[in-house]
C-alpha positions as CSV (number, residue, x, y, z in Angstrom):
1,X,0.0,0.2,-0.2
2,X,1.6,3.2,-1.2
3,X,1.5,6.1,1.0
4,X,-0.5,8.8,-0.6
5,X,-1.8,11.7,1.6
6,X,-1.3,14.9,0.1
7,X,-0.9,13.3,-3.1
8,X,2.8,13.5,-2.7
9,X,4.9,11.5,-5.0
10,X,8.1,9.5,-2.8
11,X,11.8,10.5,-2.6
12,X,12.5,6.9,-2.9
13,X,10.5,3.7,-3.1
14,X,12.0,-0.2,-2.4
15,X,10.1,-3.4,-2.5
16,X,11.5,-6.5,-1.0
17,X,10.7,-9.0,-2.6
18,X,11.5,-12.3,-1.4
19,X,15.2,-13.7,-2.5
20,X,15.3,-16.9,-4.8
21,X,15.3,-19.4,-3.1
22,X,11.5,-19.1,-1.6
23,X,10.2,-19.3,-5.4
24,X,12.6,-22.1,-5.8
25,X,10.9,-23.9,-3.0
26,X,7.3,-22.7,-4.0
27,X,8.1,-23.9,-7.6
28,X,9.3,-27.0,-5.9
29,X,6.7,-28.0,-3.4
30,X,3.6,-27.1,-6.3
31,X,5.6,-29.3,-8.8
32,X,5.5,-32.4,-6.8
33,X,1.5,-31.9,-5.3
34,X,1.1,-31.9,-8.6
35,X,3.1,-34.9,-9.8
36,X,1.0,-36.9,-7.3
37,X,-2.2,-35.4,-8.0
38,X,-1.5,-35.7,-11.6
39,X,-0.1,-39.7,-10.5
40,X,-3.3,-40.3,-7.9
41,X,-6.4,-38.5,-9.8
42,X,-5.1,-38.1,-13.4
43,X,-3.1,-35.1,-15.6
44,X,-5.8,-32.6,-15.3
45,X,-6.1,-32.5,-11.7
46,X,-2.6,-32.2,-11.8
47,X,-2.8,-29.7,-14.1
48,X,-5.5,-27.9,-11.8
49,X,-2.8,-28.2,-8.8
50,X,-0.1,-26.5,-10.1
51,X,-2.3,-23.9,-11.7
52,X,-4.0,-23.0,-8.3
53,X,-1.0,-23.5,-6.3
54,X,1.2,-21.2,-8.2
55,X,-1.7,-18.8,-8.1
56,X,-1.4,-18.9,-4.4
57,X,1.7,-19.0,-3.9
58,X,2.0,-15.8,-5.9
59,X,-0.1,-14.2,-4.2
60,X,1.3,-15.3,-0.6
61,X,5.1,-14.1,-2.0
62,X,3.3,-10.6,-3.4
63,X,2.0,-10.0,-0.1
64,X,4.8,-11.1,1.9
65,X,6.5,-8.0,-0.3
66,X,7.4,-5.5,2.0
67,X,7.8,-1.9,0.3
68,X,10.0,1.2,1.7
69,X,8.8,4.6,0.8
70,X,10.7,7.5,1.4
71,X,7.9,10.7,1.7
72,X,7.8,14.7,2.6
73,X,5.8,13.3,5.4
74,X,8.0,10.8,6.8
75,X,9.5,7.1,6.7
76,X,7.4,4.4,5.8
77,X,9.2,0.2,6.6
78,X,6.3,-2.0,6.0
79,X,3.2,-1.4,8.6
80,X,5.5,0.9,10.4
81,X,5.7,4.5,9.7
82,X,7.9,7.4,11.3
83,X,7.3,11.6,10.6
84,X,10.8,13.1,10.6
85,X,10.2,15.1,13.2
86,X,11.6,11.8,15.5
87,X,14.1,10.2,12.7
88,X,18.0,10.7,14.3
89,X,20.8,10.0,12.2
90,X,20.6,7.6,9.9
91,X,24.0,4.9,8.8
92,X,24.3,3.3,5.3
93,X,25.5,-0.2,6.6
94,X,28.0,-3.1,4.9
95,X,27.5,-7.1,5.2
96,X,29.5,-7.1,7.9
97,X,28.1,-4.2,10.1
98,X,24.1,-5.3,9.2
99,X,25.7,-9.2,10.2
100,X,27.1,-7.0,14.3
101,X,23.7,-5.1,14.2
102,X,21.3,-7.9,13.2
103,X,23.6,-10.0,15.8
104,X,24.0,-10.4,19.9
105,X,25.8,-7.5,19.3
106,X,23.2,-5.1,17.9
107,X,20.3,-3.2,19.7
108,X,18.1,-5.5,21.3
109,X,15.8,-2.9,20.9
110,X,15.8,-1.9,17.3
111,X,13.1,-1.9,15.4
112,X,13.6,-4.9,12.7
113,X,12.4,-5.1,8.8
114,X,14.6,-8.4,7.6
115,X,13.9,-10.3,4.6
116,X,15.4,-13.3,4.1
117,X,17.3,-13.1,0.7
118,X,17.0,-9.4,0.2
119,X,21.1,-9.0,0.5
120,X,23.5,-8.0,3.3
121,X,23.4,-4.3,3.5
122,X,20.9,-2.4,5.7
123,X,20.1,1.1,7.1
124,X,20.2,2.0,10.2
125,X,18.0,4.8,11.4
126,X,18.2,6.9,15.2
127,X,15.0,7.7,16.9
128,X,14.9,10.8,18.5
129,X,11.0,10.0,20.2
130,X,11.7,9.5,24.3
131,X,8.3,7.8,24.2
132,X,9.0,4.9,22.1
133,X,10.1,1.7,23.4
134,X,12.8,1.2,20.2
135,X,15.9,3.1,20.0
136,X,17.0,2.6,16.7
137,X,15.2,1.3,13.5
138,X,17.2,-1.7,11.5
139,X,15.8,-1.9,8.0
140,X,16.6,-3.9,5.4
141,X,17.6,-3.0,1.5
142,X,19.0,-4.0,-1.4
143,X,20.1,-0.7,-1.8
144,X,21.1,0.9,1.9
145,X,23.4,4.2,0.6
146,X,20.4,4.9,-1.6
147,X,18.1,5.1,0.9
148,X,20.3,6.5,3.5
149,X,20.8,9.2,1.2
150,X,16.8,9.9,0.3
151,X,16.1,9.9,4.8
152,X,18.7,12.3,4.4
153,X,17.5,14.3,1.7
154,X,14.0,14.3,2.6
155,X,15.0,14.8,6.5
156,X,16.8,18.1,5.3
157,X,13.8,20.1,3.6
158,X,12.1,20.0,7.2
159,X,11.9,23.7,8.3
160,X,13.8,23.8,11.5
């Protein structure tokens, strides 16, 4: 769902689709099930199972692909929304830094938006809201430098 408040254009958008492993597993499981039905009931049943299974898997995978959206109003990461007034420093993380941030040395209070197969990069964003239980947001991204740059750019347009 795109944040279309006030008809504004997003400064950055990214959709976190699952990696190839998820697609391969879905095709393999649907194929095996279709073959089993085709052997037991007949080829028509196998094709029906394959088509219905492919449609269902495609729908589930599409619904699980979250969107990251940077707009004038704030940052939307999946279902979460952060207004710029509560955003602090932002840092693009490389593979090693992201692994450390996701592991036991990372911030245990961080709001995490991680998806398998997205890639090794991530962005960490500090929060300035004293009432928020999360001190940071850790967001997986295929393009962490561009996301961090878009966040900095959007925050820079704020009037003090």
